[in-house]
N, C-alpha and C positions, 0 to 999 in steps of 0.2 A: 252541314255536312261533317260527318263523324271519319275520322282516318286515323291510321297510326304510324309512330315512325320509332325509330330504334335510337334513342337517345340516353345520357346518364341522368338526367332530371328533366324536370318541366319545361323549364325557361331554356333549356338547351333545345328545345323543337324550334325556336324561333330561327336559331343560328341555323339548324337543317334546313328549313325552310328557303332562308335567304341563299343558303348553298345551292340549293335546286333551281334558282334562277326567280324567285319570286320578291317581288319590290318589298322592302320594310315598310312603307307608307299602305301597302296593301295589306300586309299581313295586319298591321295595327288596326286598321278599318274592320277587318274580317272575323278576326279571332276572338272568340268566347271564353275559351277556356282550353286547359291542357291538364290532363290528368295520368299523372306518372306511376307506373306501378310495378313491385314485385313480389314473387311468391314466395313465403318461408313455410318451411315444414312447420306443421302445430305439433305442441307435446301430445304423447297420448295420456289421455285422462285416466287411463287404468294402472299405469305405472310410473307416473311422476312422483318425485320426491324432491324434498326440499335439498338446494344446493349449498354446501360448505365450502367451496372451493373460492379461490381469491380471484376477485374481479381484475382485468389486465390494467396496468396503471395508467394506459392511455385514453380508456374510457372511465376511469374513475369519477371524472366531475359529473357523468350522467347518472351513476349508482353512487352516491356520496355515503350513504348509508346502508348500501347493498339491498337494503329492504328485504322482501320476501322472493327470491330465486329459486328457480325449479331447474331439475335436469331429468333426463331421460333414463330410466334404468332397462326396459325392454321386457317384454312379455309375449304370450301368445296372441294377444289382441292387435299387436302393432308388429308381427312378424320379429320379435326382438330387435326393432331399432330405436324403441323410446319414442318415435314420432307416429301421427295417424293423422292423414288429411294435411291440407293447407290453409295459409292463411294469406291476406294481401296487405302489404303495407304500401299506404299511397301519400301522393303528393299532388294538391290540387292547387294549381293557378288559375285563378279568377282575372279576365281582363277588366281592369278598372281605367280610371283615365289616365292615371301615373304609369300606369304600366303601357298602355296603348302610345302616350308621349316616349317614352323610353324606347320602346320598340321602335316607332318611326323615327326615331334619331340614331338608329343604329347603334344604341349603348351595350355594353358588354352583358354577359350573363349574369354577373354577377350583380350589377345593377338593376337588373331587370328582377331578379329574385329578392334583393333588397324592398323594391316597390311592391311586390307580392307579399314579402313577409310582413310589412307594415300594416297590411288589412288583415293580417292573421293566417298567412299560409303557414301549414306544416310540413317541414322537409320529408323525405323519405327516412332519413335517419331517425329524427324524432318519431316518427310513427311506427317504426321498427323497437326501440326504447321503450314505448309504450306498451306494446305488445309483451316484450320482456318482463316489464315491471308487472302485469297482470297475469302471468305466471302462464301464459299462452307459448311461449316458445323459450329458447334459451341463448344466452350471452353467445356462445358458439355458434349458433345458426345465425344469430344478427351480424356476426363478423365475418360468416361464409358468404353471405348475400350483399350486404352493404360493408361500404369501406368508411372507417371511420373519421368526422372533419378534422381537421386540422386545428391545434390549439390556437385559440382566437388571440391568445398572449404572445403567440409567436409571430402574429402577422405585423410586417413593418406598415409604418403608418405613412400613407403618399405625403404629409404635410407635416414635418417635426414639428414639436411644440418650439415656442421663442424659449432661448436659454435665460437664464434668471442672469441676472446683473451680480456682480461679485460684489458689490458695495451694499447689497441688501435690499436696493431699490429696485423696481422692475424694470427689464431691459426695453429700450425703446428702439426702433427702427433707425437706421444711420441716415436714412431719407426723408424728409418728411412728407406727411402725407397731403398737408395742406396747401392751398392755391397759390402761397406765396412764401419766401423765405423773409423771416422776421429775426433781427438781432435780439440779444437777450439784453434787457433793459437795464442798463448800468445804474448804481448808485450817483444821486445827484451829486455835483462838486463843483468848484469853481472851474474847473478845466474842461467840464463836461459842455460840449456844444448844444445852444438850444434846441435845436431841431431834434437830438436825442433825448433833451431831459422832457420835451412834449410828449415824447412817444410816438413820434412821426417813425411811420413804416420805412425802411430802407431796401433797396435792391439788395440782391445777393452778392456777395463776394466775386471778385474776378473770375477765381478759379470754379465756380459754380454756374458759369454762363455758358457754357457749352451746349451742344445741341441735346446731350444726352440728360441735361437738367432742365431742360425747358419746361417752364412752368405748366400745370395740369390745364388751366383756365386755356393757355393760349394754345395747347393742342386741340382742346375740345373745339375752341374757335375756329381751326384748319379743318375739321373733319365735315365732310359733305352732310347734308341732311339727309334722314333715311328715307326712302321713297316709300309713298303709300299705295297700298294695293287694296282693293275690296274684291272680297270672295263673294258671289252671289250664288249660292248651291243650297237647295231646299233640303238636302240629306245630311244632318248634322253630324255624322260620323266620318263623312269623307271629307266636310267643311273643316272639322277640327284637323283632321290629319294634314289636310294642305296648308292650314294656319301654322301649325307647327312646324313644317316644311319651309315655310317661307320667313317665317321669324327666325329659324335658324340662317337663312342666307341674308338675314339683317333688315328685312321690311318691315313697315309698321302695317299690320293686317286689320282690317275692318271685315266685318261678316253681314250679310243681309240672307234672308230665308226666301224672300219672294221679289218679284219684277217690281212690285209698286214700292216696297221698301229699300229696294237698289236705288232707284230714281231720287227717293228724298234722301239716301245716304249721299249719293255723289252730288245732290246740290250743298249738301251742308258741310262734307268731308273735302271736295275737291281731290279726289284721288289722283295719282300718277298713273294708275292701270285700272283695268276692272278684267275680273276673271269671272266669265259669264255661261252658267250653265244654259241651256235653251228651254228643257220641261221643268218652267217653274209653276207654282200657285197663283191665281189672280192675274198676274201678267207675265206671258212668257218671254224668253230671251228675244226672240224675233219684235215683240215689242218696246223691249227695253231698247233694242238698238235702232229702232224707228225716232224712237223718243230722241235719242242721245244725237243721232244724226242732222234731226230737224232742227236742232237748237245751235246757234254760233259757238256757245261757251264748251259746248261738248262734241263737236264736230271733230276735232281731231284728237280727241280723247283713246289712246290706245283699249283695245277690247281684244282678248282671246277668248273664244267661244269652246265651250264643250260640249259635246256631241256624242249621242251613242249610236249616231247613225253616220258611216263611214262612206257611204255610196258618192258617187260624182254628182248627183242632183242635190244633195243634201250640201255638199262643198261648195258647190254654185253659189246656192240660195243663202248661205250663211255671207259670202264675199256680198253677192249683191245686196244684202241689209247692211254692210258696211263694217262689217267684221275686220281687224286686223289680222288675225291668225285665229286659227283652230286646231283643238287637239281632239282625238275621237278617244271616249273612253272604251275600257280602261287604260289609263295613258301612265306614262312612267315620269315618276319625280323630277328627274334630271331635265327631262325634256321641257316639263312646263317651267322649270326655274332658267333653263335656257333662254327660252321663247320670251320669258318675261325681260331678261337680261338684254336681248337682242332690240324687242321694241322701245326699252327704256334708252338704248344708247342711240338708236336712229333719232329717238323724240329729242335728246340733250342736243345732237348735231344738227337737227333743223331748228333749233331754236334760235332766234334772233340775238 
């Protein structure tokens, strides 16, 4: 499907689509590309001449040697305007894996632009600069149509670099990143305790034993293990979007593209929950559910079914086969996440 939107650049189209109510994960799965375009007046080939004017300071870095720049004089061919016809400056954003991931993650326009530029996207401004350098239009026309980007050197970094130590040695953080606190090894002498001479590790001083200085390994041991979710979906793009969504929620996500592989993965991985599409190759979702509910080890495994049919008969049949919950496609990402959390909470409460 082709459509048009009024935005400042290609990546802003994503924001506009979200503003009108489309879920970001749906945009990530469906969007193939965006072309942003502006029209600029083309110099009249009959009366253009070399320009000897100065390039404005704010754009000199794009014209360091000025090159061969032109200006329009005006003649009967162009009705004394110096321009004849139009040319397009374009910005083409192609959806690749990283662009899709950032769109699904509701990341900023700048972050989406960064991902697109890494694969060679040229901005509207860069396209316009190229046309000026080729003598097809003028700097004045470029500045009339497009706004010059801010100076990159004026952009404040989000995370400042560490300050250098005044003693000439590299600065180090005030809080060690290791999992234990170890005292500096003193010189061995008569008054040195044997435990310190032997390099025995000591506990932190009393002033560092508060909760805020809890050892990293202790904190990690207190964290609950991440829940494992198996996504069974034959459509790779949708599966990838759902995986990104759930991984941002803190789940460990595994994938299967058909029903037979799904049963093998369930036996191998013992996931905490399964998200199961009904329309699968080799063995459909109903067949997977029948196998799971016939085996004691998987009788109570939570399964959320994804179905394209929202009628009453389909809903009843899904539950008759043993589904724990179901969602009708297309669904919202937050609805899937809420159902997963609800089923896992119920499973935890019912556990002995």
